C-alpha positions, -999 to +999 in steps of 0.1 A: -766-344+367-784-324+340-778-326+303-757-294+302-734-303+331-702-301+311-712-269+294-718-254+329-684-266+340-665-254+310-681-219+309-685-213+346-655-190+347-673-167+323-695-154+351-665-142+370-651-127+339-683-107+333-684-095+370-648-084+367-657-063+337-678-041+359-654-037+388-633-005+392-598-012+380-583+004+412-600-021+435-569-044+438-581-066+467-616-070+453-604-080+419-580-105+432-605-120+455-632-122+428-606-137+404-600-165+430-637-170+437-644-173+399-623-204+397-642-222+425-675-232+406-655-252+380-634-268+408-666-279+427-683-292+395-652-312+385-649-327+420-686-336+419-681-353+386-652-373+399-671-382+430-701-393+409-678-415+388-663-430+419-698-436+431-706-457+401-721-432+377-712-438+340-692-411+323-713-413+292-742-398+312-723-365+311-724-363+273-740-334+254-747-333+217-764-305+197-764-300+159-742-270+152-729-265+116-740-282+084-717-283+053-734-290+020-768-306+013-761-342+023-792-345+046-809-368+021-780-392+022-771-390+058-782-363+082-749-365+101-727-363+070-705-332+070-723-320+101-704-306+130-720-310+164-715-291+196-707-321+216-690-325+250-681-356+269-655-372+291-637-404+296-614-414+325-583-396+312-601-364+304-619-365+338-585-366+355-572-337+333-603-316+341-598-321+378-561-313+374-570-281+355-595-268+380-573-276+409-543-258+394-564-229+381-576-222+416-541-225+431-526-204+404-552-177+411-538-176+446-503-173+432-517-144+411-521-124+443-484-115+436-492-097+404-483-060+408-503-042+381-535-041+360-551-069+379-585-065+362-572-073+327-549-101+341-577-120+358-601-116+329-575-132+306-568-158+333-604-169+334-606-170+296-575-193+296-593-216+320-623-218+298-601-228+269-583-255+289-615-270+302-630-270+267-600-289+252-604-318+276-642-321+271-645-315+233-658-346+215-650-336+180-618-323+164-632-289+153-645-280+188-612-292+202-593-270+178-614-239+187-608-244+224-572-251+217-569-217+199-588-200+227-559-209+250-533-192+228-549-157+229-549-151+267-515-168+270-500-144+245-512-113+264-505-128+299-469-134+289-464-102+269-480-079+294-472-093+328-440-111+321-404-101+328-375-085+309-379-102+275-416-108+278-425-096+243-399-119+227-412-148+247-449-140+238-442-138+201-421-170+202-449-188+220-475-175+194-454-183+164-444-219+174-479-228+187-495-211+157-475-232+133-484-263+153-521-253+151-518-249+113-505-284+110-533-297+133-559-279+112-547-295+080-550-329+096-586-321+108-596-309+074-582-340+056-600-363+080-633-343+077-631-343+039-624-381+037-648-393+064-676-366+066-673-363+104-650-349+131-665-369+159-636-386+177-653-419+184-666-421+149-632-414+134-617-442+155-641-466+138-641-452+103-604-447+099-597-483+110-625-499+090-625-509+053-626-480+029-661-488+017-675-469+048-656-438+040-666-409+018-631-411+002-605-438+008-576-432+032-545-451+022-520-465+047-494-440+036-519-411+041-527-424+076-490-425+084-486-390+071-515-377+091-500-393+123-466-377+116-484-344+112-501-349+145-468-358+161-454-325+148-484-304+159-486-319+194-448-322+196-445-285+195-469-283+225-453-311+246-425-300+235-403-326+217-367-317+211-358-298+189-392-279+190-386-267+225-368-233+224-401-213+227-410-231+259-377-221+277-385-184+271-420-188+284-409-206+316-384-179+323-402-147+312-439-154+321-453-147+356-448-179+378-486-181+383-491-184+346-462-209+343-480-230+368-508-234+343-484-236+313-462-263+327-490-280+346-517-281+320-509-265+286-478-287+279-500-317+288-524-309+259-496-322+237-495-355+255-533-356+256-536-351+219-510-378+211-529-403+232-564-393+223-560-387+186-527-402+176-530-435+194-568-435+194-574-428+157-542-443+142-533-473+164-515-494+137-495-464+124-487-455+160-472-489+165-450-484+134-437-452+150-433-466+185-395-470+183-391-434+170-412-422+199-391-441+224-359-427+209-373-392+210-383-398+246-348-408+256-334-378+237-357-355+256-349-371+289-311-369+285-310-335+268-332-319+293-314-334+322-279-324+310-289-289+301-306-285+335-274-294+352-254-265+338-280-237+344-274-210+370-310-197+371-336-219+389-364-211+364-341-224+336-334-256+357-372-261+359-377-254+323-352-280+311-366-303+338-400-301+321-385-311+288-367-340+305-399-352+322-419-350+291-395-375+277-408-400+302-443-395+286-428-403+252-410-433+266-442-447+280-460-442+247-432-457+228-434-488+249-470-492+237-480-517+264-502-514+294-474-504+318-460-479+295-492-461+286-503-461+322-469-446+332-473-419+305-507-409+318-495-409+354-465-387+344-489-362+327-508-358+360-478-362+383-456-336+365-485-312+364-487-312+402-450-312+408-442-284+384-471-263+397-457-267+433-422-257+422-433-227+402-456-216+431-425-216+453-407-197+426-435-171+428-430-169+466-392-165+462-394-139+435-420-118+453-396-116+483-361-112+467-367-104+430-343-130+417-342-167+408-304-169+403-292-199+423-261-181+436-281-152+449-305-175+468-279-193+488-287-197+525-325-197+520-330-223+548-318-197+574-343-170+565-372-190+549-370-225+564-405-235+555-401-225+519-368-243+517-384-274+531-412-275+506-387-267+478-368-298+488-400-318+490-409-307+454-374-317+442-377-351+459-410-357+441-395-346+408-365-369+410-388-399+418-386-405+455-407-436+465-439-426+482-444-397+459-462-394+425-430-391+404-418-425+414-450-443+403-450-427+368-413-432+361-413-467+373-442-478+351-430-460+320-396-476+323-410-509+332-430-508+300-399-498+279-377-525+295-402-551+283-400-539+247-366-522+242-343-530+271-312-515+256-329-481+250-344-482+284-310-488+300-296-457+282-327-438+294-319-446+330-290-422+328-315-394+326-331-406+359-297-404+376-290-370+361-324-358+374-313-364+409-280-347+403-293-315+388-322-311+412-301-318+443-274-295+430-298-266+425-320-271+456-291-277+480-272-247+466-304-225+472-312-238+507-277-244+522-253-227+498-231-197+506-253-168+514-248-135+495-278-118+509-294-113+543-327-132+547-334-118+581-367-100+582-380-116+550-414-132+556-417-169+551-448-185+537-478-163+543-513-174+554-529-174+519-498-192+505-502-222+528-532-237+509-515-242+475-484-257+490-502-281+513-527-292+487-501-298+460-478-317+484-508-337+497-519-347+462-483-357+452-481-380+483-516-393+478-509-405+443-475-419+455-490-440+482-525-447+467-521-447+429-555-462+424-570-427+424-555-424+389-553-460+377-591-467+382-603-439+359-579-448+331-582-486+334-605-490+304-584-467+283-551-486+291-567-520+285-582-508+252-551-493+237-522-509+255-525-544+241 
C-alpha cells in the first residue's frame, strides 16, 4: 500500500466524474454504464484495505499527513500549533463504514438505471456525493471532516430537488435548512476546540481535552466541555435524526429518488451516529457518561415514536421512513448503555440498518419503476405478479424486525443487553418498540404481498437481470453478519474495549 492509498480511494470517483463531463448527454446507456463503472475503483480499493487488515496489516499504515494551512506565526513556539494538516486515516469503525459506503454506492448506481431524465448531471452529482461520504469517514481532523461533510450536502440538495417526486423542492430545501443549521452548530464546536487547543487533529484532541489544562492554549472548563458535547449532540442529532429533529428526513425519504434514499438512509444518516461515537464519546468521555441516561431516554423515545407512527402509515415509503427513525433509536440505546455490549450493538446497528434499508429502498425502486406507486393499498396482491420481489421484500422485513440469523437480530440483542445491564426498567419499556416493529412491518409487507389486489400484475416484469446483483448481495451480507458477526466485531474490538469500559 502506498502513502496515498486513502486519497486514491476517496477521490477515485473523480475520474468517472471527469469522463462523464465529456460524454454526450443523449447517450443514456453509456452514461449509466460509466456511472456504474466509476464506483468500482473505490469498491475494489476498500475491499483490498479490508482484506489487508484481515491479513494482519495495521490500519495506521494507511495514514497520510501533509501540512496544509498555517494560522498565525506560532512556528517558533510549536510548528504544529494552529496548523491544519491534510490528514487521512482509518480505524476499525471507519474501515467498516468505508466498505459499507462503497458497496452501497455501487448498488445504488445500479438502482439509478431507473432514472428517467438528465442522466449525465445525475451521475456527476452522484459521484461527488460518494467522494464526500468517503472523505467523512477517512478525515483525521475536524476541519477536513467538516469540509467533506459539507460536500455531501450540495449534491444531495440537487439530487433531491431535481430528480425527486411531487414535493421535491420542499424536501430539498428542508434537507438543506436542517442540515445547514446542524453544520453551523458543528462549526462552532470545531472553532472553539481549535481556539482552545491549537489543533483539530482528532487523536490529539482526545488527549488534550482530557488532560490537565496546563497543556492547553486556553483552559476548557468542565461546563464548557459539557456545552460542547450538547452542541455535538444537536449537530449530529439532526443528521441521525433524533426526535424531534426528524421532520426533514421524512420528506427526503418520500420525495427523493429511491436510489438516492439508499445512500441517504444507508450512509448519510449514519454520519450522525459516527460523529457521536467518534467525536462525542471519543473526545468527551466523562461528559458523555453524564448524558448517558438522556441518550438512552432519547433512544427509547425514537424507537417507540418511530414504531407507532410507522404503524399508521398507508404509504410504504413513509413506513420505511419512520422505521429508520425507530431503528436509529437502537443506536442511541446502545450508546446510552455505555458498556461494551451497548456500544458494540450501536455500531452493529449502524452497519446492519445501512444494509437493510438499502435493500428495502432498492425494492421500492423496483416497484415504483413498474407501477408508479408505493401506496400499500394499491400494491395488494404483489406476490401473484411479482413473486420474487415479494419474497425479497419479506426477507428485508424479517431482517428489519430482528429475525435470528440476520444482522438485525445481532445489533438489537446487543444494544438491549447493554441497556438491561445499566437501566433495566427503561430497557423493558423499549422492548415495546421491538414488538411494534414486527407489527408494522408485517402489516405493511403482508398487505402488499397478499392483500386485496386493486390492480392487474399480469405482464409486469419481475426482477430483471441487472437487478439481481444488488438484491442478492444485500441479502447475502445481511445473512453473513447474522450468522458470522465476527466480520464486524473484529475490526471494532479495540474501539469497544477502549471506550466501553
